[in-house]
N, C-alpha and C positions, 0 to 999 in steps of 0.2 A: 505491500501502500504508499508506507515511504516513498519508494523510488517512480513510483507513476505519480505521486504529489509532486516530486522531484524535477522530472523531467517534466511535466504540463508549467510549474514555476517557472523553467527556465523558458521558456516558448511558449510566443502567441501571435496566433496562426492569423493570417490577414483573411479578411470576409470571400476572399477567393478560394482559400486553403492551399494555392501556391509560391505562396512564399510564408515567411517564418524571420521577426524583429524577440530581439535580444526584452524580457523585460526586468523591470526591476531587480533589484538584487535582492536574494534574502538576505532575513536581517541578522542573522546571526552568519560567522565564518564559524566550519564543522568541526574545527579541531581545537580542544580545548588548552590553554597554557596550564600549568602547574605549579603553582606559588611559590604552596609551604607543602608542607604531611607531616605524617607522622603522628597524628593528632589521633585523642580515641573515640571521637564523631563531632562535627562541624556544626555550624547553626549559627543562623541571625547574622549575615552579611549586612553590618548597617553606617555606610556616606559619612562622616564626619568633614566639618568644615573646612579644614586646608589641603580637604583630599585624601584622606587614608583613608582605610576600612576596614573595620574591626568587625569579628567573629568568635562568634562561642565555641567552648570544644565542652559541650555540658558534663556527660562525666564526668573531665577532669576537675571541672569546678573554676574551670579558666574564662575569659575572656581575653582577646590578645588584638595586635594593632598591625595590621598591615600596611607599608610604608611604600608606595608604588616608585618615588625619585628614589629610593635607595634600594632597594627587595629585599628588602628585610623584614623580618616578625617580628615584635617583641610584645612579652606580654604587659597584660593591663593590671591585671587583677589575680590572682592566685584564688578571692572565696568570693563567688560571685552567685554563688548559690543558685548554684547548677542555672546558668539563664541559659534560655535559649533562642526569642526573637530581641534584636534591638532594636532603636533606632533614635539617631539622633532629631531634635529641636532646638537650633540656636547648637551655643554648648553643651549643653544637656542630655545625658549619653541615658535616654531610658531602657531598659531590660524586662522582661517573662522570666521571672527567677523560679522556677519549677518546681527545685526543692524548699520554699521561703513562699511559695504558693499565694504571692504577690506582682506585682508591678514596680518597682523601684525606678529611680533616678541616679547617677552622676552626677555631680552638679561640675561642670566646669572642665567635662572630661580631657579633650584635648594641651589642656594646661601640665598635667598632673598625668605622665606614660614612667616609672608602673600611678596606678590610683596610689593615693595618699591617706585613703579611709572608705567604708563600705556605700554599699547605696542606702541611698533611706523610703522608705516606701511613701505610692504614692496611689493606690490601690492595692488596698490589702484584707478585707470583707466584704460580705455580700449578705444582708439576711445576718447578718449574729457570724457568721460561718465563717474560714476562707474555701480560697477559690480551691478548684479542683487542682491544675497546674496553666499557670497563663501559657498560654505560648506562640505569637503571635501577635505585633502591634500595627499601627498605622494613626501619623498625628496629623490632624487637618488644620488652615490655616490660625483657628481660632484657639491651637493649641489642647485641645482633646482629644483623649488616646481610645482609641478602636481600637479593642482586645478580644481575641479568643480565648475558651478557655475550655479544653476537652480533659472528657479524663482518660488521660495516657497512663494507663495502674496504679491509680492515687487508692493506698486505704488507710490512708491516714487520718484517721476522727470525722467527725460532721463535714459537709462536703455538698453544696449546689447540689438542688435536684435535678439541674437541667445542665446539659455543657454546649453555654450560654457563648451568645457573641456580645460584647458588654460598650458602652461610653460613658468615658471617663471626663466631664467636664474640666476646662482649664481652670476653674475655679473654684473647682471641690474645696471646701470646707477640710475635710482631713477624710485620709484611706481609707476608715472604716468606713462602710454602707453608704459606699457616695455614690458609686460603678451603675447604673443603667441598665438591665439585659435590655437590648437591642432583639439582640432573634433566637428564640428558644426552639429553634421547629426543626434546627440541621441537628444529623446523624451526630458527627463527630469534625465540630467546626479544627481549619489550623491555620494557613496560612489565612493574611489580610492584606486591604491595599488599597488606597485610592489613587484616582486617574491627576493625573499633575492638576490639571482644576478645578480638584475634589470632587467632580457634580458625581461622581460615580463609587460606589464600594465592592468590592469584587473579596467577594470567600470560599475558599477553596475546604470542599468537605470532603471528608478520606473517609467515611461515611457510605457516599453515593457514588465517588469519585467526578463527582460534576463538580463546576466555577460557577458559580451561583454570582451576580449582578443586581445594585441596589445601587434605583437616584438616590443621592444624598439632598429631601430638600430642603434641608439645615443646620446647623450644628446638632449630632445628633440625632435625624429623624430619617426616617430610609421610606424609600416608595415601596409598590409593590415587590415582589423575588422574580429574579426570570433568570434559567436555562442560557448563561455566557455560553457553556464550551462542557464536552462528556468526554472527558479520555478514556471510557473503562475500556473502549477497543483496542490500547496501546499494553504491553508489556506490565504484566502482575497489579494490571485493572488501574495500571498508571501512577497511583496513589498521588493525589496532588497534595503537596507540601507547603514552602513558601514561596510566592509571586512577586515581579515588580511592572512599572507601567509606565511605558516610553513617554516621549510629549507625540508621538503616532497613532495612540493606540493600545499600539500593539501589548497586549500580556503574555510576560515569559512567566510558568508554571512551570518548580522544579516539582520532579518526577520522581516520589519514593522509588516507588519498587520498579520503573520502568528506567531508574538509572540513566535521567534525559531530563532535559529543560524543553518543554513544549513552548512554540509561539502560538500567536492569535492578532490578529487585525480587531482593529477595534468593535467589526461585531460578531465574533467569536468563529470568522472562519480559522480555520486550521492554517500556517504557513508555512512551518517545520518543525522539524523533531529534531533534537542535537544529542548525540550520544554524551555524556559529562561524568558518566560514571558512577559503582553500586551506591543505593542510599541519596541520592541527591534532594537536598532539603528543603535550600532554599538561594532568594540570589536580591540582586542590587546592582543598580548602573550606576556607576560615576557620573559625576557632574556634567561633564562634555558629552554625554553620551557615545563612549569612541568605546567603552567595555560594560562587558556584562562578568561582575564579578560570584561565582555561584560555590558553597558550600557542598562536599559530595565525601561521607564518609569519614576517613580520618586526613582528607584531603580538602585545600580552598586555592581554587583555579580560575580563573577569569576566559569567554571568550570576548577577539575582536568583533563587535561589530561592522556590516559591511559599511557603515559611513554614518555620521553626525546625523541623529535623526531630533538635530536641532530644528526649529521649524525660522 
């Protein structure tokens, strides 16, 4: 199927069917570059204001920082609380801390490598109990945080009744019981991302192997659910994990069991599948959209984009 898709995308027949012309290039080059390896399980890449990329090593309880200028990787913290998804807002690094069952923040993170302290909680409980295992997050222009809270093996005492998608307003007065559950009807929500305009929220559901989309009608306000993409036909059912969205509306979905990144355009049409290695978990674009950084099992990689996607 992929070979047929690739062939079709490279040639566009004229109306008479007698000649062909080159189609626009596929979004990604086919060969990832390994930047760092030997980790236990990488996740949650996040772009920092200085252009570096932070990523998690969940079982090792580490957050690391890759510097594109030098090609070096350094430890940011060895006490991450099992951080999974990461995202910067300004110089503050937010982390979904699976072992602490909360969302935390490191203030002014790029100024301190390694970190000089631990994170501070910003979302710690819902309905008086800790979250399941916050997994991934997206931050809107108002500073509000959308985050997913699936139950991946959480047997630690009381927990929420649902595996939900939550919204924490930027002005939340306390980390306790101030995040509002927006979606409680997904089987196992995982990756979450906003388009650059902040008008569409994408959520990847591991339970259904679907990518869902919701129009954002206001901070923490969502329109009806629609199926954006179905990846269940890919290896292992695809198993969509984290994702990223570029300024052309391309959606890059990391597929855990397929060991790949699948690219869809803004209307959900599948454009490309690139093999990235076992346990591909998440991805993030750099500021110029020249590279897609990918976490995959024990490695941290990047893939060259076919050209800048800047408008």
